[in-house]
C-alpha positions in Angstrom: 17.0 28.2 5.0 18.7 27.7 1.9 16.4 27.7 -1.2 16.1 24.7 -3.3 14.3 26.4 -6.2 14.7 23.5 -8.6 11.7 21.5 -9.0 12.4 17.7 -9.4 10.1 15.1 -11.1 11.0 12.7 -8.8 9.2 14.8 -5.9 5.9 13.7 -7.7 5.7 10.7 -5.6 6.0 12.4 -2.2 4.0 15.1 -3.6 0.7 12.9 -4.3 0.8 11.2 -1.0 1.2 14.4 1.0 2.2 18.2 0.4 4.0 18.1 3.9 5.9 15.2 3.0 7.2 16.7 0.0 8.4 20.0 1.7 10.2 18.1 4.6 11.9 16.2 1.6 13.0 19.7 0.3 13.9 21.4 3.7 14.5 18.5 6.0 13.4 19.6 9.7 16.7 20.5 12.3 18.1 17.4 13.7 15.8 14.9 11.8 17.3 11.5 10.5 14.9 9.7 8.1 15.6 6.4 8.0 14.4 4.3 4.8 12.2 1.2 5.5 13.1 -2.3 4.8 10.1 -2.7 2.0 10.6 0.9 0.7 14.4 0.0 0.1 12.9 -3.1 -1.3 11.0 -0.8 -4.2 14.3 1.5 -4.3 16.3 -2.2 -5.3 13.8 -4.1 -7.2 13.5 -0.5 -9.6 16.8 -0.3 -9.9 17.2 -3.9 -10.9 14.5 -3.6 -13.5 16.2 -0.6 -14.7 19.6 -2.9 -15.5 17.1 -5.5 -17.6 15.9 -2.5 -19.4 19.6 -1.1 -19.9 20.5 -4.8 -21.1 17.8 -5.4 -23.5 18.3 -2.0 -25.2 22.3 -2.3 -25.6 21.6 -5.4 -27.5 20.0 -3.5 -30.6 21.3 -0.1 -29.8 24.6 2.3 -29.2 23.8 3.4 -25.7 25.8 6.4 -23.8 26.2 7.2 -20.4 25.4 11.2 -19.9 27.6 12.3 -17.0 26.3 16.0 -16.8 23.8 18.1 -18.0 26.3 19.5 -20.5 27.4 16.4 -22.0 23.7 15.2 -22.5 23.4 18.0 -24.3 26.2 16.8 -26.3 25.3 13.7 -26.6 22.0 15.0 -28.1 23.9 17.4 -30.6 25.8 14.7 -31.8 22.7 12.3 -32.4 23.3 9.6 -29.8 20.8 6.7 -30.3 20.3 6.1 -26.6 21.3 8.2 -23.6 21.1 6.4 -20.4 20.8 8.8 -17.2 20.6 11.7 -18.8 20.3 15.1 -17.0 17.9 17.6 -18.5 17.1 21.1 -16.9 14.3 24.0 -17.8 15.5 27.1 -16.0 12.5 28.9 -17.4 9.9 26.5 -15.7 12.9 25.7 -12.6 12.9 22.0 -13.7 15.5 20.0 -13.1 15.8 16.1 -13.1 16.8 12.7 -14.5 15.0 10.1 -16.9 16.5 6.8 -17.2 16.8 7.0 -20.8 16.6 9.5 -23.6 15.4 7.9 -27.0 16.3 9.4 -30.4 13.0 9.3 -33.1 13.3 9.0 -36.6 12.8 12.5 -36.6 15.4 13.5 -34.8 13.4 14.2 -31.6 14.3 13.0 -28.5 11.8 10.8 -26.1 12.1 10.5 -22.5 11.7 6.8 -21.2 11.5 5.7 -17.6 11.8 1.9 -16.3 9.2 1.5 -13.8 7.5 -1.7 -11.7 4.4 -0.5 -12.1 1.7 -3.1 -14.1 0.2 0.3 -15.3 0.8 3.9 -16.7 -2.2 4.7 -14.7 -0.4 6.0 -11.7 -0.1 9.8 -11.8 3.6 9.9 -10.5 4.5 7.9 -13.5 2.6 10.5 -15.8 4.0 13.6 -13.6 7.7 12.5 -14.2 7.2 11.8 -17.9 5.3 14.8 -18.8 7.8 16.9 -16.8 10.7 15.3 -18.9 8.2 16.0 -22.4 8.7 19.6 -20.9 12.5 20.0 -20.2 12.9 18.5 -24.0 10.5 20.7 -25.6 9.5 17.2 -27.2 6.3 17.1 -28.9 6.6 13.0 -28.9 5.1 11.0 -25.8 6.9 9.7 -23.3 8.0 6.0 -23.0 7.4 3.7 -19.9 9.1 0.5 -19.6 6.7 -1.5 -17.0 7.5 -4.0 -14.9 5.4 -6.8 -16.8 7.2 -6.3 -19.4 5.1 -4.3 -21.8 5.8 -0.6 -23.2 3.4 2.1 -22.8 3.4 5.7 -24.0 2.3 8.5 -21.9 1.3 12.1 -24.4 -0.5 14.9 -24.0 -3.1 13.7 -21.6 -0.7 14.3 -18.8 -0.2 18.0 -19.4 -2.9 19.4 -16.8 -1.8 17.3 -14.0 2.1 18.3 -14.8 0.7 21.7 -14.5 -0.8 21.2 -11.3 2.3 19.6 -10.1 4.5 22.6 -11.1 2.2 25.1 -9.3 2.1 23.0 -6.4 5.5 22.4 -6.3 6.5 26.2 -7.0 4.2 27.3 -4.0 5.8 25.1 -1.3 9.4 25.8 -2.5 8.1 29.4 -1.8 7.1 28.8 1.2 8.9 29.2 4.6 7.3 27.0 6.5 5.7 23.7 6.1 1.6 23.3 4.7 -1.1 22.5 7.3 -2.0 18.9 6.5 -4.8 16.5 7.4 -4.4 13.0 9.3 -4.4 9.7 6.8 -3.7 6.9 8.9 -2.6 4.7 6.5 -0.4 7.2 4.8 0.9 8.7 7.9 2.0 5.7 9.7 4.3 4.5 7.4 5.5 8.0 6.7 9.0 8.9 7.8 8.3 12.2 8.9 5.8 10.5 11.1 6.8 11.0 14.3 7.8 14.9 13.7 4.1 15.4 12.3 2.3 13.3 15.0 2.7 16.3 17.9 1.3 18.7 15.6 -1.9 16.7 14.8 -2.2 15.7 18.9 -1.9 19.9 20.0 -4.5 20.9 17.0 -6.8 18.1 17.9 -6.7 17.3 14.0 -10.6 15.9 13.6 -9.0 13.8 10.7 -7.5 11.6 13.6 -11.2 10.1 14.2 -11.8 7.2 11.8 -13.9 7.6 8.9 -13.4 11.3 9.2 -10.8 12.7 6.3 -10.1 15.2 3.7 -13.4 14.8 1.9 -15.7 15.7 4.7 -13.8 17.3 7.6 -13.8 20.8 5.5 -17.3 20.7 5.3 -17.1 19.5 8.8 -15.6 22.7 9.6 -17.9 25.0 7.9 -20.3 23.5 10.4 -18.4 24.6 13.6 -17.2 21.1 13.8 -12.9 21.6 13.5 -11.5 19.3 16.1 -12.1 16.1 17.8 -13.3 17.2 20.9 -16.0 18.8 19.2 -17.0 15.9 17.4 -17.4 13.7 20.1 -19.3 16.5 22.2 -21.9 17.2 18.9 -25.0 15.9 18.7 -25.3 13.6 15.6 -28.5 14.9 14.7 -27.5 18.3 14.5 -24.7 17.4 12.3 -25.7 18.3 8.3 -25.4 15.9 5.9 -21.5 16.0 3.9 -19.8 13.8 1.2 -19.1 10.9 2.4 -20.7 11.2 5.6 -24.6 11.3 5.1 -27.3 10.0 7.1 -27.9 10.0 10.8 -26.2 6.2 11.5 -23.1 7.2 9.4 -22.7 10.7 11.6 -23.9 8.7 15.1 -20.7 6.1 14.4 -18.7 9.4 13.9 -19.4 10.9 17.2 -19.0 8.0 18.8 -15.4 7.1 17.1 -14.5 10.3 18.3 -15.8 9.7 22.1 -14.2 6.3 21.6 -10.7 7.4 20.7 -11.0 10.0 23.4 -12.5 7.7 26.6 -11.0 4.1 25.3 -14.4 2.9 25.3 -15.6 0.0 23.2 -19.3 0.4 21.8 -21.2 -2.1 20.8 -24.0 -0.8 18.1 -25.7 -3.8 17.9 -26.0 -7.2 19.0 -24.2 -10.0 17.0 -23.3 -13.6 16.8 -20.5 -15.3 14.4 -20.9 -18.2 12.4 -21.3 -21.3 14.5 -19.5 -24.4 13.3 -15.8 -25.6 13.2 -12.9 -22.9 12.9 -10.2 -22.7 10.3 -8.1 -19.5 10.0 -6.8 -18.5 7.1 -4.0 -16.0 6.0 -2.3 -15.6 2.5 1.3 -14.1 1.8 2.1 -12.9 -1.6 4.8 -11.0 -3.3 3.6 -7.8 -5.8 7.4 -7.9 -7.4 7.2 -11.2 -9.1 9.2 -10.9 -11.8 6.3 -12.3 -14.6 4.1 -9.2 -13.6 1.5 -11.8 -11.6 0.9 -11.9 -8.0 2.5 -15.1 -6.8 1.3 -16.3 -3.4 4.1 -17.9 -1.6 2.5 -18.9 1.3 -1.2 -20.3 1.9 -1.7 -20.5 5.5 -3.6 -22.5 7.9 -4.9 -22.7 12.1 -7.0 -25.6 12.3 -8.1 -27.0 15.9 -6.8 -27.0 18.7 -5.8 -23.8 17.4 -2.0 -24.4 19.2 1.3 -23.5 17.9 1.4 -27.1 16.2 -2.1 -26.8 14.5 -0.4 -24.3 12.1 -0.1 -25.8 8.4 0.6 -24.1 4.9 1.0 -24.8 1.2 4.1 -22.9 0.5 6.2 -22.4 -2.8 9.5 -20.6 -3.7 9.0 -19.5 -7.2 6.4 -18.8 -9.9 7.4 -22.1 -11.8 5.7 -24.0 -8.9 3.0 -21.4 -8.4 0.2 -23.7 -9.3 0.9 -26.7 -7.4 0.9 -24.1 -4.6 -2.5 -23.3 -5.6 -3.5 -27.1 -5.9 -2.1 -27.8 -2.5 -4.3 -25.5 -0.8 -7.3 -26.6 -3.0 -6.5 -30.3 -1.5 -5.7 -28.7 2.1 -9.6 -27.1 1.8 -10.8 -30.6 0.7 -9.2 -32.4 3.5 -10.7 -29.7 6.4 -13.9 -30.3 4.4 -13.6 -34.0 4.9 -13.0 -33.4 8.4 -15.3 -31.1 9.5 -18.8 -30.9 8.2 -19.9 -27.7 9.5 -16.4 -26.0 8.2 -16.1 -21.7 8.6 -12.6 -20.5 6.9 -12.1 -17.2 8.8 -9.6 -14.6 7.7 -9.4 -10.8 7.9 -10.4 -8.8 5.3 -11.4 -9.3 1.5 -8.1 -10.2 0.5 -8.1 -13.6 0.5 -11.6 -13.9 -1.1 -9.6 -11.2 -4.1 -7.1 -13.8 -3.9 -8.9 -17.3 -4.8 -10.8 -15.3 -7.4 -7.7 -14.7 -9.0 -5.9 -17.5 -8.9 -9.1 -19.3 -10.1 -9.3 -17.2 -13.7 -5.5 -17.8 -13.7 -5.6 -21.3 -13.9 -8.7 -21.5 -15.3 -10.6 -23.2 -12.3 -13.9 -21.5 -11.9 -15.8 -24.5 -12.5 -13.6 -26.7 -10.0 -15.6 -28.1 -6.9 -14.0 -26.9 -4.4 -13.4 -23.3 -6.1 -17.5 -23.1 -6.7 -18.0 -24.1 -3.1 -15.4 -21.8 -1.9 -16.7 -18.7 -3.7 -20.7 -20.0 -4.0 -23.7 -18.9 -2.1 -22.9 -21.2 0.4 -19.2 -20.5 1.0 -17.8 -21.2 4.1 -15.6 -18.2 4.2 -16.0 -15.7 6.8 -14.4 -12.1 6.8 -13.7 -11.4 10.6 -13.3 -7.7 9.7 -17.2 -7.5 8.7 -18.6 -7.7 12.4 -16.2 -5.0 13.4 -17.3 -2.7 10.9 -20.8 -3.6 11.4 -21.2 -3.6 14.8 -18.8 -1.9 16.7 -16.6 1.4 17.6 -13.0 0.5 18.8 -10.6 2.7 20.2 -8.5 3.0 17.1 -7.4 4.9 14.2 -7.4 2.3 12.0 -9.2 -1.0 11.6 -6.5 -3.2 10.3 -5.9 -6.6 11.9 -2.3 -5.5 14.1 -4.7 -2.2 14.9 -7.0 -4.3 16.6 -5.3 -7.1 17.5 -2.2 -5.4 19.0 -4.6 -3.1 21.4 -3.7 -4.0 24.8 -7.5 -2.5 25.7 -9.1 -4.9 23.4 -7.7 -8.4 21.8 -4.0 -8.1 23.4 -2.3 -10.5 20.9 1.3 -9.8 20.4 3.2 -11.2 17.3 6.3 -13.0 18.1 8.4 -10.7 16.3 7.1 -6.9 16.7 8.8 -5.8 13.8 6.9 -8.3 11.6 4.0 -7.1 8.9 3.0 -8.4 5.4 5.7 -5.6 3.5 8.1 -7.5 6.2 7.1 -10.9 5.1 7.6 -9.6 1.4 11.3 -8.2 2.4 12.1 -11.2 4.0 10.9 -13.4 0.7 13.1 -11.4 -1.5 15.8 -12.2 0.7 15.0 -15.8 1.1 15.4 -15.6 -3.0 18.2 -14.6 -3.3 20.0 -16.4 -0.5 22.5 -19.1 -1.5 23.1 -20.0 2.4 20.9 -22.7 3.0 21.2 -22.7 6.6 20.2 -18.6 6.1 17.8 -19.5 3.6 16.0 -22.0 6.0 16.2 -19.7 8.8 14.2 -16.6 6.5 11.4 -19.3 5.7 11.2 -20.3 9.1 10.7 -16.6 10.1 8.3 -16.0 7.2 6.0 -19.1 8.5 6.2 -18.0 12.1 4.8 -14.2 11.1 1.9 -16.1 9.0 1.4 -18.9 11.8 1.3 -15.6 14.1 -1.4 -14.2 11.7 -3.8 -17.1 12.0 -3.1 -17.4 15.5 -4.2 -13.4 15.9 -7.4 -14.1 14.2 -8.3 -16.9 16.3 -7.5 -14.7 19.2 -9.8 -11.9 17.6 -12.8 -14.6 17.4 -12.9 -15.8 20.9 -12.6 -11.9 21.9 -15.3 -10.9 19.4 -17.9 -14.0 21.2 -17.0 -12.9 24.1 -17.8 -9.5 23.0 -21.1 -10.5 21.7 -22.5 -11.8 24.9 -22.3 -8.0 26.4 -25.3 -5.7 26.6 -25.7 -3.2 23.3 -24.7 0.6 24.1 
């Protein structure tokens, strides 16, 4: 194997996500072909577009020189260039090589590294690592500059040094290793990783205990110390014999972990206690939003509902193309709520997870409408909003490694609801919406909108199917 001895600050994102992922990034497995997901490619494209905006802004008030190589970067710095674009740096002592978006010459003659980032704050560790590494490579005492996606400019200084030291030490150990590191399973990260299918057999062969929902890198080492190292061992353990460990304390939590392991291994559903869903007329609710809105604010482009009789034609929605119409979309959402409230005196508005409630709170604050009568009703003590994820978390153990809507609904042994487009999802919806915004052809544009609406319709059809499944399960005796 040819060894890459240079540490790249651009590896910070993968390193912070999973050390095995960054090892594979540097030493690709034989025969592996990793494909960038459409959503990750969208992030790359949006990042490059933001970089171009920053470059254009800087070019209006400064002379900008594009660097062609490490040697050319040094030459431009020696010549005192105001701003160097796509600078290329190396630090042989630390085995670092990298390319900040910009080098900005300070009045002292020293250069500050600067990056254009879509993020809304500089609190992301990957940003701190990258800018910290560039400062180290420059030997700069000045802080690094971050041009945020919100249009704001912020700085990163010496506070990032401990994290940078940790990154460099960790990366050096990784690059010196002949074998990929052994890691824990994390459902939310592993499912979207390009190396998932490569790592999955190893997790299964090891019967990795973190394949169990609720067991993770915070408590797994402590369970290992107690002699519980695999999923099967956890399934065979008496919950009362498990010691209290971080994030797994108390008999009920430990019992649930044991049942979770048993459920995954056997496919059995465990009902922890009897439950009833709220009575009334149910309307199912789901939102789609664009986190890449140029204003820096989240734009909900679709507020979707499924009303009685719960067929395909019972889907209603509020849609807005751009942030310019954002408030009208919000107001149309409130009008739909008022209409349903008038039609159904015993209204229950069902959604899955806390996202919808959080979004309503954000919009009420954005438009100073917390005292609006409909908003007060939605967010008040007698709220009609009902989170369908809650009865699952509180009362059931399912043969799953994650409890997202699609995890629960797509499982053929559970709800068995299948989306019309198998590839659709929240990230898919964002990709299609960005395409919709950019598309000039009216026919193609309408097709993209139709596809997004179809996905959202399927989401609320899925929560309706989930409701029906839960009602049937609620009648079953407790395990």
